N, C-alpha and C positions, 0 to 999 in steps of 0.2 A: 597144582590144581588140574583136574582133568581137562582134556581139550574142549569138550562140550561146554564145561563151565567157563573156561576162558573165553570161548566164542560168545557166550551169553553176556559175560561181563563187558566185552567190547561193544556189543550192539545194543545194550540196554542202558543208556545213560540215565542219570537221575537229576532231580531238581529242575533248574532252569534249562539245562541241556536237554532234558527229556521233553520239555515243552517245545523247544526249538526243533528237536528231532521229530516230534509228532507233527508239527506244522509243515516241516520240510517234506516228510513222507506223504502227507495228505496232498501237498501241492504236486508232487511227482505223480501220484496215483491219479489225481484229477487230470493233469495234462495228458497222461497216457489214455485215460478213459475218453477224454474229449477227442483225441486223434482217432482212436478206434471207432468211436461212435460217429465221427464226422465222415469217415471213409464211405460207409454205405450211402450217405446223403450225396457225396460227390459222385458216386457211381450211379445213383438212381437215374438222373436225366440222360446219362449215356445209354444205360441198359434199355430204358423205355423207348429210345429212338432206334434201337437195333433188335429188339425183341417184340414180337406181337404180344397182345394181352395174354393169350393162352400160354405162350412160351414163358413170359414173365411169371405167370401164376404157377407154372410147373417148377421153375427154379425156386420160387418161394415155398412151395409145398415140400421140396427136397430139404430145405433148411428147417422147416417145421418138423419133418420126420427125424432129422438129425437131433434136434432138441429133445424130442420124445425119447429116442433111443438112448440119449445121454443120461436120462433119468434111470435107465435100467442097467446098461453095461457097467461093469465095475462094482455094481451093487452099493454105490454110495461110499466106497471105502477111501476115496481120495482125501476126504476131510479127516479121516482117522489118522493119517500121517502127520498133519499139522498139529492135531491134538497130542499125539504121542511125543512130540518134541518137548513138551513141557512136563512130562511125567518125571517124577523123581527117579533117579537111577537110569534114565535114558542116556546111554553112551552113544558115541558115533557108530559103534559096531551094532548096537541094538537097532538104531534107526535104519542102518543099511539093510538089515535083515527084515525089518518091518516093511520097508518100501518094496523089497523083493516079494514079500508075502502078498501085498496089495496088487502087484503086477501079476502074480500067479492067479489071483482071484479074477483079475481082468481077463486073462487069457481064457480061463474056463467059462466065465459068464459070457464073454464076447463070442466065443465059438458057439455057445448054445443059441444066443439071439441071432447070430448070423445064419445058422441053419434054419431057425424059425422064420427068419425073413425070406429065405429062399422058398420055403414051403408055402408061405402066405403072401408072396409078392403080388400075385394076381389080384387077390382080394384087397390088399392094401392099396394097390394101384387104382382099383375101382373106387375106393373110398376117397382118395386124395387127388385123383386125376393126374397121377404121376406115372411116367413110363416105368413099367414093371422092372426093367433092367436096372434101374437106379435104386430100387428099394434095398437090396442087400448092401449096396455101397454106402447108404446112409448109416447103417450099423458100423461099417468099417470106419467111417469118419468119426463116429462117436467113440469108437475104441481108441483110435489114434489121438483123440483129444485128451485122454486121461493122463498120459505121461506129461503132457503140457501142464495140466492142472497140478500134478505132483511137483514139477519143477518150479512153477510159479508159487505154489503154496509154501515151499521151503524158503524161497526168497522173501516172501511176505513175512513169515514167522521170524526171519533173521533181520528184518528191517533193511532189506536191500532193494528199495524201490527203483533204483536206476536199472538194475538187471531185469527186474520185473517188467518195467516199461519197455526196455529194449526188445525183449522177446515178444511181448504183446503187440507192439507196434510193427515189428518185423513181420509177424503173421498177417497183420492187417494190410501192410503195404504189398506183401507178396500176393495176397488174395486179389487186391485191386489190379495189380500189374498183369497177373495171369488172366483175370476176367476180361480186361480190356484187350489183351492180345488175342484171346480165343474167340471172343464175341465180336469185337470190332474189326480186327485184322483178318482172322481166319474165317469169320462168319459162321461159327459153330452153333449159334443160337443158344437155346436153353442148355443143350448138352455142354457147351463151352463154359457156361457159368457153373454148372455142376462139377465139371472136370477141374475147374480152377479151385473149388473148395476141397476136392479130394487131394489134389497134388499139394496144395498149401498145407493142409492138416498133416499129411504124410511127411512132408519135409520138416515142419516144425516139431512134429511128434518124434521123429528120429533124432533131431537136434536135442530135444529135451532129454531123451534117454542117454545120449552121449554126454550131456552136461551133468546129469545125475551120476553117471559112472565116473566122469573126470573129477567131480567134487567129492568122490568117495561117499556118495549117498545111495549107492545101489550095489548089493552083493549078488552077483549073478548066480554063483553056486551056493544057494541057500534053500533049506527046507525046514520051516518052523511051523508045524501045525498049530502050536499055541498062539502064535502071532496071527495066523490065518483066522482062527476062531475069534480072537480079540478084534480084528479088523471087521469081521462080519457082524459081530455083536454091536459095533458102532454103526456100520454102514447100512445093514439091511433094514433097520427101523426107519432109516432116512428115505428109503425108496418110495413109500406112499406119500411122504412129504414132497419129494421132488416131482412125482407125477401130479399130485394135487396142485403144486405151484405152477406147473406147466399148464394145467387145465385152467387155473385162475387167470393166467396171463393171456390166454387166447379166447376166453369165453365172451368178453364184452365185444371184441371185434367181430366175432362170428355172429353173435346174436343181433348186433346192430345191423349188420349187412343183411341178415335173414329177415328181420322184422321191419326194418325201415328202408332198406334198399342201399345200393352201392353209393349213391350220391351222399346220403347221410353218413354212411360209413367213412367216406373220404373226408368229410368235415370233421368227424369225430377223431379220425386218425391224425389229422393235423394238430388238434389240441393235445392228443396223447403224446405225440412226438415232441412237442414243445415243452409240455409238462415233464417229460422224461429227462429234460436237461437237469432238473433237480436231482434225479436219481444218480446221475453221474457224480455229482458233488457228494451226495450222501454215501454212495458206495466207496468213494475215495476216503471219506472220514471213517467209515466202518472198517476198511481194510487196514488203516493205520492204528485204529483204536483196538482191534481185536487182539493182536499179539501183545500189545501193552497190557491189556486187561488180563490175559492169561498169566503173564508174569506177575502182576499184582495179586491175583487170586492165589497163585502158587505160594506167595509169601505167607498168606494165611493169618496175618495179624490185623488188629483193629485199625491201626493207622493206615495200612494199605487199603482196607475196605473203605475207610472214610475218604481216602484219596480217589478211589474208584467212583464213589458216589458223586464227589465234586466234579470230576472230569466228565462223568456221564451227563450230569445236569448241563454242563457247558456244551456238550455235543448236541443234546436235545434242544437246548435254547437256540443254538445256531440253526438247526434244522427248521424250527418253528419260524424264526425270523426270515429265513430264505423263502419259506412257503408263503408267508404273509406278503412278502415283497412281490412274489409272482401273482398273488391274488389281486394286488393293487395294479400292477403294470401289465398283467397278462393280456387283457383285451386289446390294448394299444399295441403290444408287441406282436400279437397274432396278425393283426391287420398290416403291420409294418413288414413282417416276414413273409406272410402267405398271400397278402393282397385282399382286396375287398370281397372277392368271391367267397372267401373263407371267414368272413367277419363273424359269422354265427359260432365259429369255434371258440371265439373269445367269451361267449356266454357260459361255456361249461368249463373253461380252463381253470377257474378258481377251485372248483370241486376236485378236479383231477390233480391240481397242485397240492391241495391239502391231503389228498389220498397218498401222494408220493411222500409227504412229510410223515404220515403215519407208517408208511412202509419203511422209511429210513429208521424210525424209532423201533420198528420190529427187528431190523437188522442189528441194532445195538443190543436189545434184550435177548435176541437169539443167541448171541455170543455167550451169555451166562449159562444157558442151557447146554450148548455144545461143550463148554468147559467141563460140565458135570457128566457128559456123555449120555444125557437123557434125550437121545435123538428120537425115540419113540414118542415122546411128549410133543416134539415139533410136528411129527406126522399127524398126531391127533388134532392139534390146533389147526394145522393147514387144511385138513380134510373137513373139520367142523366149520371153519370160517368159509371155506370154499363152497360148502353146501348151502350155507346161509346166503353167501354172495350170489349164487346162481338164482336162488329164489327172489332175492331183492332185485337182481338184474332183470329178470323176466317181468316182474311186476312194474319196476320202474320204467322200463322201455315202453310197455303197453299203456301206462298211465301218463307219463311225462316225456316220452320220446328221448331225445339226446340228453336232456337234463336228468331224466331218470337213470340213464346208464351211468352218468358221471356221479350222481349222488350215491348210487348203489356201490360204485367202486370206492368212493371215499368212506362210506359206512363200513364196508367189508374190511378195508385196510385198518380202520380205527378199531374194529372188533378184534382183528388179528393182533394188533399191537398190544391192546389191553390184555387179551388172553395170554400173550407171550410174556408180558411183564409179570402177570400173576403166577405163571408157571415158573418163571425165572426166580421169583422170590421164594417159591416153594423149594426149588432145587438148590439155590444159592442165596440164602438170606443175606440181605444187605441193609445197612442203616439209612434207608431212604428218608426217614423223618428225623434223623439225628440221633437215634439210639438203636441199640441192638442187643439182643440176648447174648450174654457171654458164651453160652453153649453153642452159639452159631458161629463164633469167631474161630 
């Protein structure tokens, strides 16, 4: 049996063992996500006492620019490697060369956007209120983050959540340690916070490359134009999707602040952050569900498809139950955590919680489309739902204030989930109602 096949046989248990493995992986991803998400909350009260509002805003704008640049550098090819793992005929050598091809794309695209950032740094600085010197560094951080995504992605596909969590949490802990040292001890202000992110991503990025090479997942001396074209065919259609997702994630915060003022934005952000706790759970479920799904779909038989439908309904039911629990307990929880000054956040948390439920469902259906490499379809859905969401958001805020923003978010996520399910069924027909055309099996 080839080495890749032996590896898959070891990491993909069946039956009851598969259920235990699924729950075990979800628990580890969840714990890792909780720790990574908790670190910014731990850091927040420290930073706000050592940074002026303008300095804190500058550090936040740097992170925002990194997220935006991350949608561009690498041209979305990191996900192509995870998908390639499940192709029939993908040997260890093929995967090594494919990883190398994606890194070559990263070097070329990264160099282009780095030079563009240098040329436009003054203009971008004016838009974001960020020191112009840091603009090119945001692109560097985005570039360095891609090897980390590649290494994490391969651990995820191989069902190795312990290694995944170790790297993710090491990055978070290094970030907070350097931030505290540079901001609190050396009094470097916003520059210290930015420098901590640069050093952290560079360190973990270098470690990711070394681990890829150590685990024989990277062929340094490789030039395969065919793999480059394959990776680009997967990744480039994802770029509009990533950019639109970035815009969707930032739109409600920006518009609430612009239309209703910073005080209302603060109330809204408390509700957003508490509702986002659901997303940590759903992301963990999706991360453990996706590699299992790819393996089942690769089997291609009716029994595997029925098993996929059964497991998918279980995951969706869990998400809905968690969302309804937060709808019921959310207002009390908000006041308990944030205090009476933020009591009004409890009035909108139900809508935001259900929005996160629909986003979790989107993550599940999204995996079916990614399996079929129909990434252009994802971009179309994200752009369309984002455009509708912006309109709903503007109207909702002007008519209903904070409630309108929350309702618009929930409605947009519901539309996105519904459109994604419809597209997933077109790309990968499944027996959702208990029957399926044999031609689709």
